[in-house]
C-alpha positions in Angstrom: -41.4 62.7 -14.4 -41.5 62.5 -10.7 -40.2 58.9 -10.8 -37.2 59.9 -12.9 -36.2 62.7 -10.4 -36.4 60.3 -7.4 -34.3 57.7 -9.3 -31.7 60.3 -10.3 -31.6 61.6 -6.7 -31.1 58.0 -5.5 -28.3 57.5 -8.0 -26.5 60.7 -7.0 -26.8 59.9 -3.3 -25.4 56.4 -3.9 -22.4 57.8 -5.8 -21.7 60.4 -3.1 -21.9 57.8 -0.4 -19.5 55.5 -2.4 -17.1 58.4 -3.0 -17.1 59.3 0.7 -16.4 55.7 1.8 -13.5 55.4 -0.7 -12.0 58.7 0.5 -12.4 57.5 4.2 -10.6 54.2 3.3 -7.7 56.0 1.7 -7.0 58.0 4.9 -5.2 55.5 7.1 -5.5 55.4 10.8 -2.4 56.8 12.6 -2.3 53.8 14.9 -1.9 50.5 13.3 -0.7 46.9 13.9 1.0 44.5 11.5 2.9 41.3 10.9 6.3 40.7 9.4 8.1 37.6 8.2 11.1 36.7 6.0 14.7 35.5 5.8 17.4 36.3 8.4 21.1 36.1 7.4 23.8 36.3 10.0 26.9 38.4 9.4 30.2 39.0 11.1 31.1 36.6 14.0 27.6 35.2 14.0 28.0 33.8 10.5 30.9 31.6 11.6 28.6 29.5 13.8 25.1 29.9 12.2 23.5 29.9 8.8 20.6 31.8 7.4 17.1 31.1 8.8 13.7 32.7 9.1 11.9 35.3 11.2 8.3 36.2 12.1 6.9 39.0 14.3 4.3 41.6 15.0 4.3 45.4 15.6 2.4 48.4 16.7 3.0 51.6 14.6 2.1 55.3 15.1 2.3 57.1 11.8 0.4 60.3 11.1 -0.7 60.8 7.4 1.1 64.1 6.8 4.1 63.8 9.1 7.1 62.0 7.7 8.2 60.6 11.1 6.6 57.6 12.7 7.3 55.1 15.5 7.2 51.3 15.6 7.3 48.9 18.6 8.2 45.5 17.3 8.7 42.0 18.6 10.3 39.2 16.4 11.5 35.7 16.6 14.6 34.9 14.5 15.4 31.2 14.1 18.9 30.7 12.5 20.3 27.6 11.1 23.1 25.6 12.8 26.5 25.0 11.3 27.7 22.7 14.2 27.0 19.0 14.8 24.2 19.6 17.3 20.6 19.6 16.1 19.5 22.7 18.0 19.8 25.9 16.0 20.3 29.4 17.6 17.4 31.7 18.1 17.1 35.4 18.8 14.1 37.1 20.4 14.1 40.9 19.5 12.1 43.7 21.0 12.8 47.0 19.3 11.6 50.6 19.4 12.2 52.2 16.0 11.6 55.5 14.3 10.6 55.7 10.6 11.2 58.5 8.2 9.2 58.6 4.9 11.5 60.0 2.2 8.9 60.8 -0.4 5.4 61.2 0.9 3.7 59.9 -2.3 0.1 58.7 -2.0 0.7 55.0 -2.9 4.5 54.1 -3.0 6.4 55.4 0.0 10.2 54.7 0.5 11.3 55.1 4.1 14.3 54.7 6.5 14.0 52.9 9.8 16.3 52.7 12.8 16.2 52.2 16.6 17.3 50.4 19.7 16.2 47.1 21.3 16.7 44.3 23.7 17.8 41.0 22.2 17.6 37.6 23.9 20.1 35.2 22.2 19.9 31.5 22.8 22.8 29.4 21.5 24.2 25.9 21.9 27.9 25.9 22.8 29.2 22.7 21.2 32.5 22.0 23.1 31.7 19.4 25.7 31.4 20.6 29.3 31.7 18.6 32.4 29.6 19.4 35.5 29.4 18.1 39.0 26.4 16.0 38.0 28.5 14.0 35.6 26.7 15.3 32.5 29.0 15.9 29.6 27.7 17.5 26.3 26.7 20.7 24.6 25.4 23.4 26.8 22.5 25.9 26.2 23.6 29.5 26.8 21.0 32.3 26.9 22.0 36.0 27.1 20.1 39.3 26.9 21.9 42.2 25.3 21.3 45.7 24.0 21.4 46.4 20.3 20.8 48.8 17.5 19.3 48.5 14.0 19.1 50.6 10.8 17.5 49.9 7.5 15.3 51.0 4.6 12.1 49.8 3.0 9.3 50.6 0.6 5.6 50.8 1.6 2.7 50.3 -0.8 -0.3 52.1 0.7 -3.6 50.5 -0.4 -7.1 51.3 0.8 -7.5 49.9 4.3 -3.9 48.4 4.7 -0.3 48.7 3.5 2.2 46.2 2.3 6.0 46.7 2.7 9.4 45.2 2.0 12.3 46.2 4.2 15.9 45.2 5.0 17.6 46.0 8.3 21.0 45.5 9.9 20.9 44.5 13.6 24.1 44.9 15.8 23.6 43.0 19.1 26.2 43.9 21.8 26.9 40.6 23.4 29.9 40.2 25.8 33.2 40.1 23.9 31.8 40.3 20.4 29.0 41.8 18.5 26.4 39.5 16.9 25.1 40.9 13.6 22.2 39.8 11.4 20.3 41.2 8.4 16.6 40.3 8.1 14.8 41.0 4.9 11.1 41.3 5.7 7.7 41.3 3.9 5.0 42.8 6.0 1.4 44.0 6.2 0.1 46.9 8.3 -3.6 47.2 9.2 
């Protein structure tokens, strides 16, 4: 009889420990990091000189479990396709600070809005030949940094220990004379 009590106590202890670790895993840390990647499509004036490409990046995020507002610091590399005759394609380095707002704080599926400001470094190849005092004649690489804004929406799937999400954002980069616009669609993981 004594042996059955000790076996039963061991089984109850094991179940309580397992339940506690599952509950702990479902409470996500407020500070997390993640990775994103996907397709970037140019729009507006930018679509006249570039075609769709890809992007990859990483982020740090502060999101408290019961508060619908969070913050994300993100860096991304956007490599666009070239429509011109040169082989170099334009690229945009983006560093953004964004706020997120969870629309429905459901336990597993969480739709959200995202928006913020950032600094964008745009490198492009200007195709009209240029002449310089060195005698070089050909396409010139032009790099500019500019302020920009972004807004979008996404859906987060909260799983034990990590979250997966899909989001789309519209970026408006204020370059001199014109605004460059792009729409990245991202798939990401947050740990």
